[in-house]
VOPAGU-2260 file (C-alpha; in pm, 1 decimal, decimal comma):
REM VOPAGU-2260
SITE   aa  ch    i         X         Y         Z
SITE  UNK   A    0    4332,3    5066,5     210,7
SITE  UNK   A    1    4588,2    5340,5     275,5
SITE  UNK   A    2    4577,1    5565,8     580,3
SITE  UNK   A    3    4478,6    5853,8     350,2
SITE  UNK   A    4    4184,7    5654,2     212,0
SITE  UNK   A    5    4085,4    5560,2     565,7
SITE  UNK   A    6    4083,3    5926,6     671,5
SITE  UNK   A    7    3872,6    6016,9     366,9
SITE  UNK   A    8    3624,2    5740,9     447,9
SITE  UNK   A    9    3605,4    5849,4     812,4
SITE  UNK   A   10    3552,3    6213,0     711,7
SITE  UNK   A   11    3284,3    6115,2     460,4
SITE  UNK   A   12    3103,7    5905,0     722,3
SITE  UNK   A   13    3124,4    6188,0     974,8
SITE  UNK   A   14    2970,3    6434,8     728,8
SITE  UNK   A   15    2695,5    6185,7     644,4
SITE  UNK   A   16    2610,1    6138,9    1013,2
SITE  UNK   A   17    2602,4    6515,8    1066,8
SITE  UNK   A   18    2359,0    6555,0     777,5
SITE  UNK   A   19    2153,9    6268,0     917,4
SITE  UNK   A   20    2149,4    6446,9    1254,3
SITE  UNK   A   21    2024,8    6767,4    1091,3
SITE  UNK   A   22    1756,0    6567,4     912,5
SITE  UNK   A   23    1654,1    6414,9    1246,7
SITE  UNK   A   24    1604,7    6760,9    1399,2
SITE  UNK   A   25    1389,7    6869,8    1104,4
SITE  UNK   A   26    1183,5    6549,4    1118,6
SITE  UNK   A   27    1116,6    6560,8    1495,0
SITE  UNK   A   28     744,7    6643,2    1447,1
SITE  UNK   A   29     690,9    6345,2    1214,4
SITE  UNK   A   30     504,0    6062,6    1390,8
SITE  UNK   A   31     551,9    5777,8    1140,8
SITE  UNK   A   32     575,9    5454,2    1337,4
SITE  UNK   A   33     552,4    5077,4    1325,6
SITE  UNK   A   34     314,8    4936,0    1585,8
SITE  UNK   A   35     504,8    4621,6    1679,7
SITE  UNK   A   36     285,3    4491,4    1963,6
SITE  UNK   A   37     -56,3    4658,4    2004,2
SITE  UNK   A   38    -199,0    4642,7    2355,8
SITE  UNK   A   39    -559,2    4624,3    2471,8
SITE  UNK   A   40    -732,1    4727,0    2793,6
SITE  UNK   A   41   -1096,7    4642,9    2864,7
SITE  UNK   A   42   -1130,6    4520,5    2507,7
SITE  UNK   A   43   -1009,7    4842,8    2342,1
SITE  UNK   A   44    -681,6    4968,7    2197,3
SITE  UNK   A   45    -448,5    5087,4    2475,3
SITE  UNK   A   46    -181,8    5336,1    2363,9
SITE  UNK   A   47      19,1    5336,3    2686,6
SITE  UNK   A   48      97,5    4965,0    2670,2
SITE  UNK   A   49     158,0    4946,9    2295,1
SITE  UNK   A   50     511,5    4875,8    2175,5
SITE  UNK   A   51     591,2    5108,1    1882,8
SITE  UNK   A   52     903,1    5199,2    1688,8
SITE  UNK   A   53     905,0    5550,5    1542,9
SITE  UNK   A   54    1103,6    5649,2    1235,1
SITE  UNK   A   55    1278,4    5925,5    1428,8
SITE  UNK   A   56    1349,5    5675,5    1706,1
SITE  UNK   A   57    1550,5    5465,3    1460,0
SITE  UNK   A   58    1745,0    5778,1    1359,2
SITE  UNK   A   59    1816,2    5857,2    1724,4
SITE  UNK   A   60    1942,9    5507,2    1807,5
SITE  UNK   A   61    2162,3    5482,3    1495,5
SITE  UNK   A   62    2318,1    5827,0    1538,8
SITE  UNK   A   63    2373,5    5774,5    1912,5
SITE  UNK   A   64    2540,2    5438,0    1838,7
SITE  UNK   A   65    2773,6    5604,2    1586,7
SITE  UNK   A   66    2880,1    5877,9    1829,4
SITE  UNK   A   67    2925,4    5619,2    2104,3
SITE  UNK   A   68    3149,8    5407,2    1880,0
SITE  UNK   A   69    3350,5    5716,6    1786,2
SITE  UNK   A   70    3412,9    5782,7    2154,7
SITE  UNK   A   71    3568,2    5440,5    2213,0
SITE  UNK   A   72    3721,4    5350,9    1874,8
SITE  UNK   A   73    4079,1    5456,9    1960,8
SITE  UNK   A   74    4095,0    5258,5    2283,4
SITE  UNK   A   75    4300,1    4937,5    2296,2
SITE  UNK   A   76    4062,8    4729,0    2506,5
SITE  UNK   A   77    3762,4    4544,4    2355,5
SITE  UNK   A   78    3478,0    4785,4    2281,8
SITE  UNK   A   79    3214,8    4593,5    2479,6
SITE  UNK   A   80    3439,3    4583,1    2787,7
SITE  UNK   A   81    3514,4    4955,4    2764,7
SITE  UNK   A   82    3147,5    5048,7    2736,7
SITE  UNK   A   83    3051,1    4829,9    3032,0
SITE  UNK   A   84    3336,2    4967,6    3245,6
SITE  UNK   A   85    3269,5    5332,4    3166,3
SITE  UNK   A   86    2891,7    5315,8    3200,5
SITE  UNK   A   87    2898,6    5109,8    3519,5
SITE  UNK   A   88    3154,2    5351,5    3664,0
SITE  UNK   A   89    2946,1    5645,9    3547,7
SITE  UNK   A   90    2631,8    5525,4    3720,9
SITE  UNK   A   91    2795,6    5403,1    4041,5
SITE  UNK   A   92    3034,3    5693,3    4103,9
SITE  UNK   A   93    2884,0    5996,7    3930,9
SITE  UNK   A   94    2511,0    5936,3    3901,0
SITE  UNK   A   95    2404,4    5753,5    4213,5
SITE  UNK   A   96    2064,8    5922,4    4223,1
SITE  UNK   A   97    1996,3    5821,7    3862,2
SITE  UNK   A   98    2100,7    5464,4    3945,5
SITE  UNK   A   99    1859,9    5455,9    4239,9
SITE  UNK   A  100    1584,4    5605,4    4022,6
SITE  UNK   A  101    1627,4    5335,7    3755,7
SITE  UNK   A  102    1640,0    5067,7    4024,8
SITE  UNK   A  103    1310,0    5197,2    4164,5
SITE  UNK   A  104    1150,8    5183,9    3818,4
SITE  UNK   A  105    1259,6    4822,1    3776,0
SITE  UNK   A  106    1145,1    4736,4    4127,6
SITE  UNK   A  107     794,7    4864,5    4046,0
SITE  UNK   A  108     755,7    4563,1    3815,7
SITE  UNK   A  109     667,9    4370,7    4131,7
SITE  UNK   A  110     341,2    4560,8    4189,7
SITE  UNK   A  111     251,6    4721,7    3855,8
SITE  UNK   A  112     -71,5    4594,5    3693,3
SITE  UNK   A  113      90,8    4569,3    3348,3
SITE  UNK   A  114     463,1    4486,5    3337,0
SITE  UNK   A  115     472,5    4552,5    2961,5
SITE  UNK   A  116     375,5    4917,3    3016,8
SITE  UNK   A  117     689,4    4965,4    3227,6
SITE  UNK   A  118     892,7    4826,2    2938,5
SITE  UNK   A  119     722,4    5068,9    2699,2
SITE  UNK   A  120     805,6    5366,8    2920,9
SITE  UNK   A  121    1164,9    5247,8    2976,4
SITE  UNK   A  122    1204,1    5240,2    2597,3
SITE  UNK   A  123    1086,1    5603,2    2592,4
SITE  UNK   A  124    1337,6    5683,6    2866,6
SITE  UNK   A  125    1618,5    5516,1    2670,2
SITE  UNK   A  126    1516,9    5717,5    2363,6
SITE  UNK   A  127    1526,8    6038,6    2567,4
SITE  UNK   A  128    1877,0    5957,8    2696,8
SITE  UNK   A  129    1999,8    5879,5    2343,8
SITE  UNK   A  130    1835,8    6196,8    2205,6
SITE  UNK   A  131    2005,1    6410,4    2470,3
SITE  UNK   A  132    2334,4    6233,6    2391,1
SITE  UNK   A  133    2290,5    6309,2    2018,6
SITE  UNK   A  134    2226,1    6677,2    2095,0
SITE  UNK   A  135    2543,9    6688,6    2304,0
SITE  UNK   A  136    2774,1    6467,5    2096,4
SITE  UNK   A  137    2686,4    6601,8    1751,2
SITE  UNK   A  138    2914,5    6903,6    1805,0
SITE  UNK   A  139    2677,1    7105,1    1587,4
SITE  UNK   A  140    2659,7    7469,4    1682,1
SITE  UNK   A  141    2352,3    7592,7    1860,9
SITE  UNK   A  142    2274,3    7807,1    1557,2
SITE  UNK   A  143    2232,6    7504,5    1331,7
SITE  UNK   A  144    2024,4    7306,6    1580,4
SITE  UNK   A  145    1786,4    7597,9    1643,0
SITE  UNK   A  146    1727,4    7654,2    1272,7
SITE  UNK   A  147    1682,5    7280,8    1203,5
SITE  UNK   A  148    1428,8    7230,1    1482,7
SITE  UNK   A  149    1259,2    7557,6    1386,2
SITE  UNK   A  150    1216,2    7438,1    1026,1
SITE  UNK   A  151    1053,8    7118,2    1150,4
SITE  UNK   A  152     811,2    7317,5    1364,1
SITE  UNK   A  153     742,5    7550,5    1070,4
SITE  UNK   A  154     632,4    7250,1     863,8
SITE  UNK   A  155     411,4    7107,4    1139,2
SITE  UNK   A  156     263,4    7448,7    1225,2
SITE  UNK   A  157     185,7    7515,4     859,4
SITE  UNK   A  158       9,8    7180,2     830,2
SITE  UNK   A  159    -189,9    7260,8    1145,3
SITE  UNK   A  160    -303,5    7593,6     998,0
SITE  UNK   A  161    -412,8    7422,6     675,1
SITE  UNK   A  162    -600,8    7156,5     872,2
SITE  UNK   A  163    -789,2    7419,8    1068,8
SITE  UNK   A  164    -871,4    7615,9     752,9
SITE  UNK   A  165   -1002,3    7300,9     580,8
SITE  UNK   A  166   -1161,6    7164,9     900,6
SITE  UNK   A  167   -1026,8    6823,8     813,4
SITE  UNK   A  168    -720,5    6617,3     905,6
SITE  UNK   A  169    -655,4    6365,1     627,6
SITE  UNK   A  170    -506,8    6029,8     724,8
SITE  UNK   A  171    -138,6    6009,8     637,2
SITE  UNK   A  172     101,1    5721,5     691,7
SITE  UNK   A  173     383,2    5962,6     601,5
SITE  UNK   A  174     301,7    6206,1     884,7
SITE  UNK   A  175     174,3    5931,7    1114,2
SITE  UNK   A  176    -167,0    6092,8    1173,9
SITE  UNK   A  177    -518,0    5948,9    1163,8
SITE  UNK   A  178    -813,8    6108,4     985,0
SITE  UNK   A  179   -1010,5    6357,9    1194,3
SITE  UNK   A  180   -1342,7    6526,1    1115,2
SITE  UNK   A  181   -1524,9    6775,4    1340,4
SITE  UNK   A  182   -1860,7    6598,4    1309,4
SITE  UNK   A  183   -1720,1    6268,4    1441,1
SITE  UNK   A  184   -1701,1    6171,1    1807,4
SITE  UNK   A  185   -1346,6    6157,7    1940,4
SITE  UNK   A  186   -1150,6    6433,7    1761,7
SITE  UNK   A  187   -1049,7    6740,3    1963,4
SITE  UNK   A  188   -1293,2    7017,0    1878,4
SITE  UNK   A  189   -1420,8    7350,2    2006,1
SITE  UNK   A  190   -1801,7    7350,6    2006,9
SITE  UNK   A  191   -2000,6    7673,4    1974,2
SITE  UNK   A  192   -2361,6    7756,7    1892,5
SITE  UNK   A  193   -2260,7    7777,3    1525,3
SITE  UNK   A  194   -2068,5    7453,1    1478,8
SITE  UNK   A  195   -1793,8    7219,9    1598,5
SITE  UNK   A  196   -1448,9    7355,1    1513,1
SITE  UNK   A  197   -1173,3    7100,2    1456,9
SITE  UNK   A  198    -852,9    7212,8    1627,2
SITE  UNK   A  199    -519,7    7205,5    1441,9
SITE  UNK   A  200    -327,7    6880,5    1489,1
SITE  UNK   A  201     -25,0    6945,8    1268,7
SITE  UNK   A  202     173,5    6622,4    1249,9
SITE  UNK   A  203      90,8    6522,3    1607,9
SITE  UNK   A  204    -170,0    6288,0    1759,9
SITE  UNK   A  205    -327,9    6569,4    1963,9
SITE  UNK   A  206    -356,2    6951,2    1931,2
SITE  UNK   A  207    -199,2    7003,3    2274,2
SITE  UNK   A  208     117,4    6836,1    2146,4
SITE  UNK   A  209     116,6    7072,3    1848,9
SITE  UNK   A  210      77,0    7367,9    2085,5
SITE  UNK   A  211     359,1    7257,3    2315,3
SITE  UNK   A  212     601,2    7197,2    2030,5
SITE  UNK   A  213     504,7    7530,8    1871,4
SITE  UNK   A  214     612,8    7705,2    2191,8
SITE  UNK   A  215     953,6    7535,7    2168,6
SITE  UNK   A  216     973,6    7620,1    1798,3
SITE  UNK   A  217     897,1    7986,6    1865,1
SITE  UNK   A  218    1173,8    7997,0    2125,6
SITE  UNK   A  219    1412,4    7853,2    1865,8
SITE  UNK   A  220    1321,9    8138,5    1630,4
SITE  UNK   A  221    1365,8    8384,5    1917,7
SITE  UNK   A  222    1724,2    8262,4    1940,4
SITE  UNK   A  223    1766,0    8331,7    1568,4
SITE  UNK   A  224    1622,2    8683,6    1608,8
SITE  UNK   A  225    1867,3    8756,5    1890,3
SITE  UNK   A  226    2158,4    8617,6    1689,2
SITE  UNK   A  227    2100,6    8792,9    1359,6
SITE  UNK   A  228    1996,7    9134,7    1489,1
SITE  UNK   A  229    2349,0    9287,2    1490,9
SITE  UNK   A  230    2466,3    9108,0    1172,7
SITE  UNK   A  231    2456,0    9263,6     826,3
SITE  UNK   A  232    2569,5    9002,9     571,2
SITE  UNK   A  233    2336,0    8875,1     299,4
SITE  UNK   A  234    2340,3    8526,7     449,7
SITE  UNK   A  235    2226,3    8662,5     783,8
SITE  UNK   A  236    1947,7    8852,6     606,0
SITE  UNK   A  237    1823,0    8517,9     475,0
SITE  UNK   A  238    1832,8    8384,9     830,0
SITE  UNK   A  239    1623,3    8680,1     949,4
SITE  UNK   A  240    1370,0    8616,5     672,7
SITE  UNK   A  241    1352,4    8250,1     772,6
SITE  UNK   A  242    1300,8    8352,3    1136,0
SITE  UNK   A  243    1016,4    8586,2    1037,8
SITE  UNK   A  244     838,7    8315,8     836,3
SITE  UNK   A  245     900,8    8056,6    1108,0
SITE  UNK   A  246     764,0    8286,4    1378,7
SITE  UNK   A  247     451,0    8376,7    1181,1
SITE  UNK   A  248     370,0    8014,0    1097,4
SITE  UNK   A  249     465,1    7889,2    1444,2
SITE  UNK   A  250     240,1    8150,1    1605,6
SITE  UNK   A  251     -43,0    8050,2    1374,0
SITE  UNK   A  252       4,8    7686,1    1471,4
SITE  UNK   A  253      10,1    7779,0    1840,5
SITE  UNK   A  254    -309,1    7986,7    1837,2
SITE  UNK   A  255    -502,9    7748,3    1609,1
SITE  UNK   A  256    -412,0    7446,0    1818,6
SITE  UNK   A  257    -640,8    7605,6    2080,4
SITE  UNK   A  258    -420,4    7447,5    2347,0
SITE  UNK   A  259    -479,8    7650,0    2661,5
SITE  UNK   A  260    -186,3    7486,1    2839,4
SITE  UNK   A  261      45,8    7590,4    2554,1
SITE  UNK   A  262    -100,8    7942,2    2558,4
SITE  UNK   A  263     -37,3    7958,7    2933,0
SITE  UNK   A  264     320,0    7832,1    2905,7
SITE  UNK   A  265     402,0    8074,4    2626,5
SITE  UNK   A  266     252,0    8373,3    2810,7
SITE  UNK   A  267     446,9    8282,9    3125,5
SITE  UNK   A  268     772,3    8276,4    2928,2
SITE  UNK   A  269     685,4    8599,5    2746,9
SITE  UNK   A  270     614,1    8783,3    3073,2
SITE  UNK   A  271     932,7    8665,3    3246,7
SITE  UNK   A  272    1156,4    8719,9    2944,9
SITE  UNK   A  273    1026,1    9071,6    2884,5
SITE  UNK   A  274    1094,6    9157,9    3249,8
SITE  UNK   A  275    1450,4    9034,5    3202,8
SITE  UNK   A  276    1495,6    9231,9    2879,0
SITE  UNK   A  277    1363,2    9555,5    3028,9
SITE  UNK   A  278    1563,6    9526,8    3350,3
SITE  UNK   A  279    1886,1    9351,7    3251,1
SITE  UNK   A  280    1920,7    9316,1    2873,0
SITE  UNK   A  281    1792,0    9626,3    2696,2
SITE  UNK   A  282    2019,1    9560,9    2396,3
SITE  UNK   A  283    1778,0    9279,4    2308,8
SITE  UNK   A  284    1474,3    9509,2    2305,1
SITE  UNK   A  285    1447,5    9551,2    1925,1
SITE  UNK   A  286    1474,6    9182,3    1820,0
SITE  UNK   A  287    1247,1    9068,4    2105,2
SITE  UNK   A  288     995,0    9340,0    2016,5
SITE  UNK   A  289     989,9    9229,3    1650,2
SITE  UNK   A  290     944,9    8865,4    1749,5
SITE  UNK   A  291     667,3    8950,5    1997,3
SITE  UNK   A  292     492,5    9180,1    1749,1
SITE  UNK   A  293     469,7    8905,4    1485,5
SITE  UNK   A  294     318,8    8663,0    1736,5
SITE  UNK   A  295      73,7    8925,1    1866,5
SITE  UNK   A  296     -35,0    9012,4    1511,6
SITE  UNK   A  297    -107,8    8646,0    1440,2
SITE  UNK   A  298    -316,6    8629,8    1759,0
SITE  UNK   A  299    -515,5    8941,4    1664,8
SITE  UNK   A  300    -578,0    8816,8    1310,1
SITE  UNK   A  301    -670,7    8463,6    1423,1
SITE  UNK   A  302    -903,4    8587,6    1698,4
SITE  UNK   A  303   -1069,7    8838,6    1465,0
SITE  UNK   A  304   -1129,5    8587,5    1185,5
SITE  UNK   A  305   -1228,1    8301,2    1417,4
SITE  UNK   A  306   -1387,1    8491,6    1704,1
SITE  UNK   A  307   -1640,3    8219,0    1783,5
SITE  UNK   A  308   -1398,9    7936,2    1879,4
SITE  UNK   A  309   -1163,0    8177,4    2055,6
SITE  UNK   A  310   -1449,6    8307,9    2268,1
SITE  UNK   A  311   -1551,2    7952,0    2353,8
SITE  UNK   A  312   -1196,6    7845,5    2438,0
SITE  UNK   A  313   -1149,8    8136,2    2679,0
SITE  UNK   A  314   -1493,6    8100,5    2839,7
SITE  UNK   A  315   -1334,8    7951,7    3154,6
SITE  UNK   A  316   -1231,4    8307,5    3246,2
SITE  UNK   A  317   -1598,6    8400,8    3287,9
SITE  UNK   A  318   -1773,0    8111,5    3463,8
SITE  UNK   A  319   -2114,7    8265,2    3395,6
SITE  UNK   A  320   -2065,7    8216,4    3020,3
SITE  UNK   A  321   -1915,6    7867,3    3046,8
SITE  UNK   A  322   -2255,7    7694,8    3035,0
SITE  UNK   A  323   -2306,6    7830,5    2680,5
SITE  UNK   A  324   -2029,1    7602,1    2555,1
SITE  UNK   A  325   -2108,9    7236,1    2622,5
SITE  UNK   A  326   -1769,6    7082,6    2543,9
SITE  UNK   A  327   -1579,6    7343,3    2744,9
SITE  UNK   A  328   -1802,2    7281,5    3047,2
SITE  UNK   A  329   -1766,4    6905,0    2999,3
SITE  UNK   A  330   -1387,5    6938,1    2973,2
SITE  UNK   A  331   -1373,1    7135,4    3296,4
SITE  UNK   A  332   -1600,8    6887,0    3474,2
SITE  UNK   A  333   -1391,4    6592,1    3350,5
SITE  UNK   A  334   -1075,8    6751,4    3485,3
SITE  UNK   A  335   -1238,3    6818,1    3822,0
SITE  UNK   A  336   -1344,6    6452,2    3829,7
SITE  UNK   A  337    -988,6    6344,7    3745,9
SITE  UNK   A  338    -849,0    6552,0    4030,3
SITE  UNK   A  339   -1102,7    6400,0    4268,7
SITE  UNK   A  340   -1007,7    6047,8    4154,7
SITE  UNK   A  341    -638,2    6127,2    4191,9
SITE  UNK   A  342    -704,8    6257,2    4542,2
SITE  UNK   A  343    -902,4    5945,0    4634,3
SITE  UNK   A  344    -649,0    5706,0    4480,2
SITE  UNK   A  345    -347,7    5909,6    4586,8
SITE  UNK   A  346    -113,7    5725,4    4815,8
SITE  UNK   A  347    -379,7    5527,0    5000,1
SITE  UNK   A  348    -469,3    5281,8    4723,3
SITE  UNK   A  349    -111,7    5250,5    4597,5
SITE  UNK   A  350      42,3    5225,3    4946,6
SITE  UNK   A  351     262,9    5521,9    4859,6
SITE  UNK   A  352     468,9    5324,6    4607,3
SITE  UNK   A  353     274,6    5437,7    4301,1
SITE  UNK   A  354      98,4    5241,0    4030,1
SITE  UNK   A  355     423,2    5175,3    3843,2
SITE  UNK   A  356     559,3    5394,4    3564,9
SITE  UNK   A  357     329,5    5396,7    3260,6
SITE  UNK   A  358      64,7    5208,0    3457,7
SITE  UNK   A  359    -177,5    5471,1    3588,9
SITE  UNK   A  360    -443,8    5394,2    3327,3
SITE  UNK   A  361    -400,2    5020,0    3387,8
SITE  UNK   A  362    -439,6    5084,4    3761,0
SITE  UNK   A  363    -760,7    5277,1    3690,6
SITE  UNK   A  364    -876,9    4982,5    3481,4
SITE  UNK   A  365    -829,5    4754,0    3779,7
SITE  UNK   A  366   -1026,3    4991,2    4008,1
SITE  UNK   A  367   -1306,1    5054,9    3755,2
SITE  UNK   A  368   -1354,3    4732,6    3554,6
SITE  UNK   A  369   -1681,1    4852,4    3396,3
SITE  UNK   A  370   -1528,3    5156,2    3224,3
SITE  UNK   A  371   -1447,6    5169,7    2853,6
SITE  UNK   A  372   -1082,1    5215,4    2760,7
SITE  UNK   A  373   -1139,0    5574,2    2640,6
SITE  UNK   A  374   -1263,6    5658,9    2991,7
SITE  UNK   A  375    -931,7    5547,4    3141,1
SITE  UNK   A  376    -712,7    5851,5    3080,3
SITE  UNK   A  377    -383,1    5957,8    3239,2
SITE  UNK   A  378    -408,7    6239,0    3490,3
SITE  UNK   A  379    -399,7    6563,7    3289,2
SITE  UNK   A  380    -113,8    6702,0    3496,4
SITE  UNK   A  381     239,5    6571,7    3452,3
SITE  UNK   A  382     358,3    6641,1    3810,7
SITE  UNK   A  383      51,6    6470,3    3959,4
SITE  UNK   A  384      74,5    6178,6    3714,2
SITE  UNK   A  385     441,8    6133,1    3802,6
SITE  UNK   A  386     353,0    6127,0    4172,3
SITE  UNK   A  387      75,6    5872,7    4117,4
SITE  UNK   A  388     298,1    5644,4    3908,1
SITE  UNK   A  389     629,0    5673,5    4094,5
SITE  UNK   A  390     503,4    5708,5    4449,9
SITE  UNK   A  391     686,2    5894,3    4725,9
SITE  UNK   A  392    1032,7    5744,9    4675,1
SITE  UNK   A  393    1036,1    5761,8    4294,7
SITE  UNK   A  394     903,4    6118,6    4289,3
SITE  UNK   A  395    1164,7    6228,2    4543,2
SITE  UNK   A  396    1447,8    6073,5    4338,0
SITE  UNK   A  397    1321,1    6236,0    4017,8
SITE  UNK   A  398    1298,6    6573,4    4192,2
SITE  UNK   A  399    1659,4    6532,7    4309,8
SITE  UNK   A  400    1768,0    6454,5    3952,9
SITE  UNK   A  401    1597,6    6767,5    3819,8
SITE  UNK   A  402    1751,3    6987,1    4091,5
SITE  UNK   A  403    2097,0    6842,5    4020,5
SITE  UNK   A  404    2054,7    6906,4    3648,2
SITE  UNK   A  405    1941,9    7266,2    3694,6
SITE  UNK   A  406    2224,2    7345,7    3939,4
SITE  UNK   A  407    2486,5    7196,3    3708,3
SITE  UNK   A  408    2369,8    7299,0    3362,1
SITE  UNK   A  409    2114,5    7583,8    3368,0
SITE  UNK   A  410    2324,5    7898,9    3403,7
SITE  UNK   A  411    2123,4    8163,1    3214,5
SITE  UNK   A  412    1785,4    8322,8    3302,8
SITE  UNK   A  413    1656,0    8222,1    2956,9
SITE  UNK   A  414    1691,7    7857,4    3058,1
SITE  UNK   A  415    1505,1    7907,4    3384,3
SITE  UNK   A  416    1224,8    8095,5    3208,8
SITE  UNK   A  417    1199,1    7812,4    2955,8
SITE  UNK   A  418    1174,0    7547,2    3227,4
SITE  UNK   A  419     914,0    7751,2    3418,6
SITE  UNK   A  420     709,4    7781,4    3097,6
SITE  UNK   A  421     733,6    7405,2    3040,3
SITE  UNK   A  422     626,1    7345,0    3400,4
SITE  UNK   A  423     325,5    7569,7    3335,7
SITE  UNK   A  424     228,9    7351,1    3040,0
SITE  UNK   A  425     298,4    7031,5    3235,2
SITE  UNK   A  426      53,3    7133,5    3506,9
SITE  UNK   A  427    -236,9    7081,6    3265,2
SITE  UNK   A  428    -112,8    6803,8    3032,7
SITE  UNK   A  429      31,3    6455,0    3066,0
SITE  UNK   A  430     197,8    6401,5    2726,5
SITE  UNK   A  431     533,8    6541,7    2844,2
SITE  UNK   A  432     569,1    6218,6    3042,2
SITE  UNK   A  433     343,2    5962,9    2876,5
SITE  UNK   A  434     379,8    5990,4    2496,0
SITE  UNK   A  435     678,5    5962,5    2261,3
SITE  UNK   A  436     658,5    6312,1    2104,8
SITE  UNK   A  437     605,4    6461,5    2450,0
SITE  UNK   A  438     909,1    6285,9    2598,5
SITE  UNK   A  439    1120,4    6419,8    2309,4
SITE  UNK   A  440     980,5    6768,6    2377,9
SITE  UNK   A  441    1077,5    6738,2    2745,6
SITE  UNK   A  442    1428,3    6623,6    2651,4
SITE  UNK   A  443    1477,5    6905,6    2402,1
SITE  UNK   A  444    1344,3    7163,7    2648,9
SITE  UNK   A  445    1590,5    7055,4    2919,3
SITE  UNK   A  446    1878,7    7052,5    2670,5
SITE  UNK   A  447    1780,7    7394,7    2530,4
SITE  UNK   A  448    1755,5    7538,3    2881,8
SITE  UNK   A  449    2118,5    7441,6    2944,4
SITE  UNK   A  450    2252,8    7634,3    2643,1
SITE  UNK   A  451    2418,7    7973,1    2682,9
SITE  UNK   A  452    2239,2    8191,0    2429,6
SITE  UNK   A  453    2450,4    8496,0    2517,2
SITE  UNK   A  454    2752,8    8368,2    2323,9
SITE  UNK   A  455    2734,9    8532,3    1980,8
SITE  UNK   A  456    2967,6    8281,0    1817,0
SITE  UNK   A  457    2713,3    8007,8    1894,7
SITE  UNK   A  458    2429,3    8195,9    1733,2
SITE  UNK   A  459    2572,5    8361,7    1422,8
SITE  UNK   A  460    2337,0    8194,8    1184,5
SITE  UNK   A  461    2509,8    8114,2     852,6
SITE  UNK   A  462    2777,6    8368,3     941,9
SITE  UNK   A  463    3138,1    8307,9    1031,1
SITE  UNK   A  464    3181,5    8105,3    1346,2
């Protein structure tokens, strides 16, 4: 093979990997997986100890491996030796806190009820690291990544809207979702005096995951609105049209997921970002107003057409009306009970070292051997769950890592507002830490928060770079 042929082959492979990376971003909401080793707890299926391999996980590992090989291919030393040298040096000299954090996770094997669950979570952590590396190493412009992720969320949000309209989630091995019907026990529903309303799932295992990802998708389309506002070419007009459709469908998916944590997170971001626009960035007023108006219109239409479930889902605002809605009252009581259990278990029953990462439900199973597996749920608050699983030392190291990341990478108010919104959602949900699609959402949110959206050359969708 001549050097010219070699260059052509390399270029062709590079283009293929870039297209594969774009496909990965579009397919992020797809939950197709192979359950390699199912786990049980108290005789029932236990998700948090189950070893699974997701289709998108395979994409992430393959693409990350390619970019890693590209980094070292021109070196003269053996590849394996180079990788070991660079990564060992990286952890020891540059990322000491991360090294200590990983050491603490491995050390928790000594006291965790289920060692396998630590392995499952470490696989999620490895996936998150590889996903972040793919986002960084792909060299794709921010414009392309935002549109690709936005398209994926458009698809999932559209499916969620259809599911809510049909009041049925059909089983699909392609999407990786199980069948859900409102009359069955188990599915997430909103119960009123009229009926049980099945919430929109999209392509996710729970409506709250749909809601959280819809928030991230809407922020992607916000970036497109900001980028295309001053541009006039036909291609940019197509981008604006795509952003309009993506925002409308994403807003529909958000509101019909009936995820209160996602609603809270989105409203927090909206409030902070509008303050910033009005005080510091008035040139963004028109595109942000258009984006906000579309989302508000979808809320008004959804609440008007489906007033009954919306009234039930917001009944917590008026405690006197809460008793009218059995499931909402039960949900609130369950969460209060969880907080009480977390307080009782706290540091006293784990000696301050935590239950071990991924092991909180297994720890509950040890404390309450008579409970069914569905009664052993992670704490519905990511910060509290992290504290219960990692203990004092692990939580402190993780907090240091987050502070270091923010100080080094998050330079724009948009990024801080995004992270505050995610924290708002984390306060009332555990999936950001405990489930595969949630860990990917956390990774993408932290990466997105580190991007500088004020650079127009990064955001000129389909236009000249």
